[in-house]
N, C-alpha and C positions, 0 to 999 in steps of 0.2 A: 504494500500500500504506500503511495507517495506521501512525503512529509506534509504537503499542503492539505491533502485530504485528512490525514491524521489530526493536523492542527484544527481544521474546521470541526471535525467530530468532537475533539476534546473541548473546543470552545462551546459547542452546543451542550455538552454535558455540564459545563460550569454554569450555564445560564442562557436564556434565550434572548437576552437584551441585545447582544451584538450579532444576532443571526444574519441580518440582511447584509451587513458589511462583509462578514465572513463568507456568506453564500455567494455574493457577487464576485469576490476574489477567486473563490474556488471555481465558479462557473467560467470565468475568464481563462483560468488555467487549463481547464479540461473541456471546454464547450465547443460549440460549432462542429466542424468536421475534424477537430483535433483528435489526437490519439492518447493524450496524457490523461490517464485515469488510474483507478485503483486496480487491485488484483482481480476483482470480479469482472471488470470490463474486458479483461483478456479472455474470459470464458464465453463471451457473446458469440453467437453463431450466425454470421451474415448469410443470407440466402441469395444465391445467384438468380433466383426467379423474382426477386423484388423489382418493382419498377424503379426508375430513377427518381430520387426525391426532388422536389422543387428546389431550385437554387436559392441561395441567400439573396434577398431582395424581392423574391416572388413570394410575398407573405400573405397574399389574398388573391382571389380571382379578380382579374381586371374588369373594368366596366364593359369592354368589348365582348368579353365572355358572356356577361349577363344579357347584353343586347342580342347576341347570336342565339342564346338559349330561349329568350322570349320569342324570337322569330320562329324557332323550332316548335314552340308551343302553339303559336298561331297556325302553323302548318298542320300540326297534329290534330287540332280541333276543327279544321276547315270543313270537314265533312258534315259537321253539325250545323253549318250555315251561320255561324256566329258573326256578328258585326263588330263586337268588342269583347275583350276579356276583362273581367273585374275580379280582383283578388282581395280577400279580407283577412287571411291569416298572416301572422308575422312570419311564419316559416316560408310561405309562398312569396311574400313580398320581398324578403331578403334574397331568396334563391333567384328570383327573376329580375329584381332591380339592382341587387347588390348594396342597397342602403341598409346598414345594420341599425336596427332600433327595435324597441319593444313597445307595443300599444298599451298593454294593461287594460284598464277600463276605458281608455280613450280610443274609441273606434277609429280605424283608419282603413281607407280603401285605395287601391291603385287601379287605374284604368288604362288599358292598351287598345285603342281603336285598331282594328285589323288592317284597314287599308292605309293607315298612316305609318310611315317608316320611322322607327326609332323615336317615337313620341310616347310619353308617359304622363298621365294626369293624376295628381294626388288629391285626395279629400282627407284631411288630417287635422290633428289638434295643433293649436298654435305653438305649443311648447316645443315641437320638433321642426318648426318651419325653417330654421337655419340649417339643420342637418339635411333636410330634404332638398332644399333649393341649392345647396352647395354640392349635390351629387347629381343624379340623373332626374331632372324634373323639367318637363316642358311647361307645366303650370301647376301651382299648388294652391288649391282653395282650402282655406282652413277656418275652423271654428275656434273660439278662444280657449275653452276648457270644458271639463266635464264635472257636473252638468253645465251645459252651455245655456246662458240666458239670452233670449232673443234680443239682438241689438247690443249685447254687452261685449265691448272690445276695449278694455282699459288701456291696452297698448296703443290704441288709436285715439285715446282721450275720451272714449265713450263708456263712462261708468254708469251702466244701466242695469237696474234690477228688473227682471222680466220672467215670463214663463219659460220653463225648460224646453229646449228644442229637441224634437225627435230626430236624432242624428241620421238614422236610416232614411227617414223622409227627406232630410236636408240633402243627403248624398244623392238620392233619386232625383231631386229637383235639379241638382247640378248635371246629372246625366241628361236630363231633358234639355238643358241649355246647350248641350253638345250635340243635339239632334238625334238622340237615341230613342226617342219615343216611338213605339211601334216596331222597334228593331229586336234582334235576338242577341242576348248577352250571355256569354259563358261565365258562370260564377263558380268559385271553388268550393261550394257546398250547396246543399239543397235548402231552399227558402222555407221558413216556417209558415204555417197557415196565416199567422198575423202579418208576416212580411208580404205574403202574396196579396193579401187584402190591400196593403199599403201600395204595392205596385199597381194594382188595378185602379186605385184612386189617383195616384200621382202620375203614372206613366201607362195609361190604358193602351192595351194592344201590345205591350212589350212582353217578350217571352224570355224567361231565364232558364238556362239549361245547366245542369251540374257537370262541371269539368274537373271536379276534385280528383277523380281517379287518374286523369291524364296528367294533371300537375304532379301527382305523387309518383307515377310510373317513371317520369323523366328523372326524378331525384333518386330513385332506386338503382338505376343503371348509371354508374359513375363514369364521367368522361376522363380522358387522360389527364387533364389539368387537375381535376378533383383527386384522382389517385396519387398524383405527384405530391400534392399538399398532405394527403393522408400519410404517405410514406415518410415525408420529412417529419411530421409529428411523431411518428413511431421511432425515428432516430433519437429524438429526445427521450422517449420512453426508455429506450435501451440504456442510455446513460443514467437516467434516474434510478432504474432498478438495479443497475450495477452499484450505484452509490448506496442504495438502501441495503443491499447485501453486505457491503463493506461496513456500513454503519452498525448493523446488528453484530457483526463479528468483532468490531472494535469496542463498542460500548457494552455489549453483552447484557448481563442482568442488572446493570446500573440504569439502563434506559427504560422509559415508559413508551407505550404505543403512541401516546399523545406527542411526546418529544420527537419520536421518529417521524410522525406525520408532519409536524411543523418543520423539521429539517428538510424533508423531501419537498415540501411546498416552496420553501425559501430557495433551495437549490434549483428546483425545477423552473420557477418563474424567472430567476436570474439567468439560467442557462438558455431559456427560450428568448428572453428579451434582449440579450446581447446580440442576437442575430436579426431582430426585427427592426426594420427601418421605420423611423417615425419622427414627427416633428411636434408632437403634442396636440395637433389639430385633428378634427374628425376625419374619418375614412382611412387612417393609417392605424396600425396596431389594433385592428378590429377582430372580433371573434377569438380573442386570446383567453386561454384558460390553462391553469396548472394547479390542480388541487389534490390533496391527499387527506381528505377529511374522515375517511373511514378505515384508516389503519387501526387494526385491533389485535389484541393478544388474548390467548386463553379462551375461556368459555364464550366470549362475545363473538368469536369467529364461527361458532356452531349454530348461528341463526342467519338465515338469508337476509332478513331486514331487521337487525337489532335496533332497539329504541333507546338504549342506555348511552350515556356519555362514555367515551373511551379514554380511560386514564389508568391503565394497569401496567405494572412492571412486567417486562419481558422475563419469563422464567423458564428454567429447564423443564423439558417434558411437555411444553405447550406447542400448539400451532399458532403461527403468527401470520396474519393476513395483511399484505402490503398493497394498498390501493393507490393508484394514480390515475387521474383523468386529465387529458391534455387536448386542447384544440388550438389550431393555428389557422387563422382566417376562417374559422368556423368548422374546420375539418380535423378529425382525430377520433377520439373515443376513449375506450377503456383499455388498460393493461394492468392486470393484477397478478400477483404471485403469492403462493403460500409457502411458508417455511416450517419445517419440523425441527424443533430445538431439542437436541439430544438430552437425555436418553428418550427415544421414541418407542412406543409400544407397537406390537405386531398389528393391532387394529388401526393405529394411525398410518403405519406404513402401507397396509393393504388399501386403505381408503385413498391415499395419495396415488398409489399405483393404478387403481381403477380410474381415477380422474385423469391421470396422464394418458392412459390408453384411450379414454373417451375423446380427449383432444386429438389424438392421432387419428381416430376413426372419423371425426368431423373433417379433418384436413383431407384424408384420403377420399372421402365420399362426396366432397363439395365440388363436383365437376358440373359444367353446364349440362343440362338435361336431367340431372338428378331431381328428385322430389323432396321438398322440405320434410314432409312427414316420414318419409322412408329413412332419411338421415337420423331423425329423432328416434325412430323405432330401433335402429341398430345401436345407437348409443344407450338407450334405456334398456334394451335387451342385455347388453354387455354389463350394465350396472346390476341388473337383477340376477344374471347368471353368477355374479360374484357376491351375492348375498347382501346387496346394498339397498334393497327395495325400501326398507324403513327410513332411509336417509335421503330419498329423492323428494325434492320439494318444488322443482320448477323445470321448465323446458331447457334444452341445452343452449339455445342462442336466439338472438333477435337480429333483424336487419339493422345495420348501423346507419343512422341518419347523419345530417350535417346541420350546421348553424345552430338552431335552437332545439333540434330534435335529436335525442340519443337513440331511443327505441323507434324503429321504423319497420313497417311490413317489408317483406314477408318474415315469418318466424320459423326457426328450426323447432317445430312443435308437431305433435301427433295430429293436430287438427288442421294443419296448413298444407294444402295440396299444391302449392305453387311450384312450378318447374323453375329450377335455377337457370339463370342466364349469365354469360360472361360479364364480369365487372360489377356484379352485385357484391355487396360487402356485408359480413355478418360478424356479430360477437361470438365468442367461444367461451361458454361458462357452464360446463356440465357439473355444477357443484353438488356436493354431498355434505350432509349435516347431521351430526349425532349430538344433540343437545344434552342427553343424559350423561354423556361422558366428556362433554366440553370439547368436541373435535369438529372442526369444519374445514373442508378443502374446497375452495371455489376460486380458481384462477379465472382470468379473463384475458382475451386477446381479440384480434380482429383479423379476418381473412378476406381475401379477394377470390372470387370464383373465376377459374380459368377453364379452358377446354378439357383439361385432364384431371384437375385436382383443385383443392383450396390451397392458397399460399398465405401464410401468416405474415402480417406486416412487421412484427417485431422480430428481433434477434435474441430475445431473452430465452434461455433454454428451458425445456421441460425435462430436467434431468435430476437424478438424486445428488449428483455432485453440486448442482446449483442450490437445491432446495433443502437438503439435509445438513444442518449446521450444528457444530459443537461449539459452545461458548462457555 
């Protein structure tokens, strides 16, 4: 282990006050594409089937990608005879416009007239007007706030108390001014009966068709640009997990799971941000995440969704669950690993072996043309054959989304009959949990579907050498 890494780990053990300075220094020493790392980093297993990661400086999808993708959506729904596309969900708005923002209770709509090239019209809350107009916005019509009082725009000097405006009706009125009365509008969900009544009143003769499935399907099949960002995110995962393993070996039973999680988060965000180009203004350093909030030791690892706070000493004989979530430009996902701290029991070792083999089965079976439910069946059958039925709590995996969505269809589950296509991406988490004995093994990774197999994005091993530790 390098001296800089030892120094950081010892500083963390002495207290968390200086963690950001120490983490930044360590990240600079061993970050980016560099090779200076601890002993665990030398155990990583790069895969020649990985796609090339996005280069430094390509930290998000460019605006031109979003414009091309919106045009593909227009072409995809052209058979429905739509005159305009209207998007209401944050996920769809970010995917198709590239403007990162959350609506919350403040309803927002994005309109793409089909016959207009590269135009986008927003109906948004005033709080985001600068974010929107500084990105891709042909025009932004905004209300002041939620609830919006009719005529109340303090930012224009109009301090008016008035009746609350029905924002859906307000948006429809805006569509009418754009000549969409009596037209066909593709909407990313089905209108409620109340909304249909409002449409008939405000825009009589206008037809709304649900294009939500088309919007989603495009997001399920990843483009080369998306895959490159995903791969780069997993390069950071590799380094963070190598650091986590070194940390456990160095600090041993003096560390708590809370301390480990804080160290990983500080190291991870500094590792990531030293490579991200930014000037402090909007639209750079977007979709960034590096968290390790669910690192847990001992019995807490034996529950799929524990509800207790994690602040336990790492102890011999335990399982330790190391969690990290990373996103770069909205792309990334999960990469978790479990460690058995010696002395381990035969039951712990058997559970780990069954889970590791389940991961291998998912990799082997995740070829284009395979059926989600069939992959799930083979994994669950392997678990049951090995006496693990009492410890199965969930499906083996979910589709990996982007931007604001982690779980995305389709699912590696017995009830999902979807046929896999190349460049779908899935989580890998065939976890097993024995709460009675305080044992839980639930790693996670992410794979890309290819013509012949699934390819994991990470280089973090599923091996006993990596996961079985003596401290």
